[in-house]
PLY file of the C-alpha trace (Angstrom):
ply
format ascii 1.0
element vertex 141
property float x
property float y
property float z
element edge 140
property int vertex1
property int vertex2
end_header
65.68 58.95 151.68
69.93 59.01 152.38
69.97 55.92 149.42
70.15 58.41 147.12
73.12 60.25 148.14
75.04 57.00 147.71
75.78 56.71 143.84
76.47 60.50 144.15
78.94 59.57 146.61
80.20 57.11 144.80
80.50 59.21 141.29
82.44 61.90 143.15
84.83 59.69 144.64
85.47 57.49 141.58
86.20 60.89 139.56
88.95 62.41 142.52
90.72 58.99 142.55
91.02 59.31 138.95
94.52 59.36 137.61
93.48 61.20 134.58
91.33 64.22 137.07
94.79 64.34 139.21
97.26 64.74 136.19
95.08 67.12 134.37
94.16 69.79 137.54
97.75 69.47 138.53
98.72 70.40 134.81
96.09 73.11 135.06
97.24 74.14 138.28
100.62 74.65 136.98
99.79 76.44 133.93
99.56 80.09 133.63
96.08 79.95 133.85
96.51 78.41 137.37
96.19 81.50 139.31
92.59 82.20 137.76
92.05 78.53 138.30
92.28 78.92 142.21
90.84 82.29 142.47
87.52 80.45 140.33
87.57 77.23 143.45
87.93 79.75 146.39
84.93 82.02 144.90
83.27 79.01 144.40
83.70 77.73 148.06
82.96 81.19 149.44
79.75 81.21 147.61
79.18 77.47 148.74
79.63 78.48 152.37
77.31 82.21 151.78
74.92 79.35 150.74
75.17 76.77 153.25
75.08 79.24 156.74
71.68 80.73 156.32
70.44 76.99 154.96
71.98 75.95 158.20
70.43 78.18 159.95
66.70 78.15 158.67
67.03 74.17 158.58
68.41 74.21 162.66
66.78 77.29 163.46
64.84 74.44 166.62
67.86 73.23 167.53
69.90 69.84 165.60
68.20 66.56 167.27
68.78 63.18 166.85
65.85 62.56 164.69
65.64 61.38 161.22
64.99 64.61 159.25
68.48 66.32 160.95
70.40 63.84 159.86
69.07 63.57 156.04
69.44 67.24 155.90
72.88 67.47 157.45
74.05 64.65 155.28
72.40 66.16 151.90
74.28 69.30 152.91
77.77 67.57 153.04
76.98 65.67 149.58
75.67 68.43 148.06
78.79 70.69 148.53
80.86 67.80 147.75
79.29 66.93 144.55
78.85 70.55 143.06
82.37 71.05 143.84
83.39 67.93 141.99
80.82 69.19 139.46
83.04 72.41 139.35
86.66 71.73 139.44
85.37 69.41 136.41
83.92 72.49 134.71
86.61 74.76 135.23
88.77 72.03 133.72
86.96 71.29 130.59
86.96 75.19 130.36
90.37 75.29 130.08
91.15 72.67 128.07
88.91 74.18 125.55
90.26 77.73 125.88
94.10 76.39 125.08
92.93 74.82 121.98
91.06 78.33 121.15
94.22 79.69 121.88
96.30 77.45 120.11
94.38 77.75 116.65
93.67 81.79 116.95
96.60 82.61 115.05
97.52 79.54 113.18
100.48 78.62 111.00
100.33 77.34 107.99
102.72 74.01 108.52
101.72 70.65 108.37
103.86 70.50 111.73
101.27 72.87 113.54
98.44 71.32 112.03
99.75 68.06 113.23
100.52 69.06 117.07
97.34 71.07 117.05
95.61 67.70 115.96
97.28 65.56 118.35
96.60 68.52 121.03
92.40 68.40 120.28
92.19 64.71 120.16
93.89 64.68 124.03
91.71 67.10 124.75
88.62 65.27 123.65
90.06 62.08 125.10
90.86 63.62 128.77
87.12 65.72 128.49
85.46 62.48 127.83
87.15 60.77 130.36
86.49 63.04 133.29
83.33 63.56 132.27
81.67 60.13 130.34
83.95 57.48 131.45
84.06 58.19 134.96
79.75 58.32 135.18
79.71 61.69 136.48
77.99 62.94 133.62
74.92 60.63 134.10
74.98 60.29 138.03
0 1
1 2
2 3
3 4
4 5
5 6
6 7
7 8
8 9
9 10
10 11
11 12
12 13
13 14
14 15
15 16
16 17
17 18
18 19
19 20
20 21
21 22
22 23
23 24
24 25
25 26
26 27
27 28
28 29
29 30
30 31
31 32
32 33
33 34
34 35
35 36
36 37
37 38
38 39
39 40
40 41
41 42
42 43
43 44
44 45
45 46
46 47
47 48
48 49
49 50
50 51
51 52
52 53
53 54
54 55
55 56
56 57
57 58
58 59
59 60
60 61
61 62
62 63
63 64
64 65
65 66
66 67
67 68
68 69
69 70
70 71
71 72
72 73
73 74
74 75
75 76
76 77
77 78
78 79
79 80
80 81
81 82
82 83
83 84
84 85
85 86
86 87
87 88
88 89
89 90
90 91
91 92
92 93
93 94
94 95
95 96
96 97
97 98
98 99
99 100
100 101
101 102
102 103
103 104
104 105
105 106
106 107
107 108
108 109
109 110
110 111
111 112
112 113
113 114
114 115
115 116
116 117
117 118
118 119
119 120
120 121
121 122
122 123
123 124
124 125
125 126
126 127
127 128
128 129
129 130
130 131
131 132
132 133
133 134
134 135
135 136
136 137
137 138
138 139
139 140
């Protein structure tokens, strides 16, 4: 049962330890959207806690024993929260990159230099999103 969680934890760790993830998260938090991103994460944490507390109370209403079931339920909760947290961060970073591109071309300048810049930004955004999801293995875990 617990062997299923090993690939999930390895994938989540691979994403979090990646330099692209770190650079993207730092850039996003330093951007004008940083405060909204922090609020998104705080609300996500609040939702996770509000789900885990009743779930824990239901699962462990008979007490936490030293049996395999209790250990499995505890590990499932830890892995689920970790994996969903990483998913939420990747989702928000990806959405913010796409929104940044949309804002960039919302009122474009009709010049070659602007479109060269916009194209470079698009390619950088797609490369970053590809690394965060596909290359890291998170999209297939």
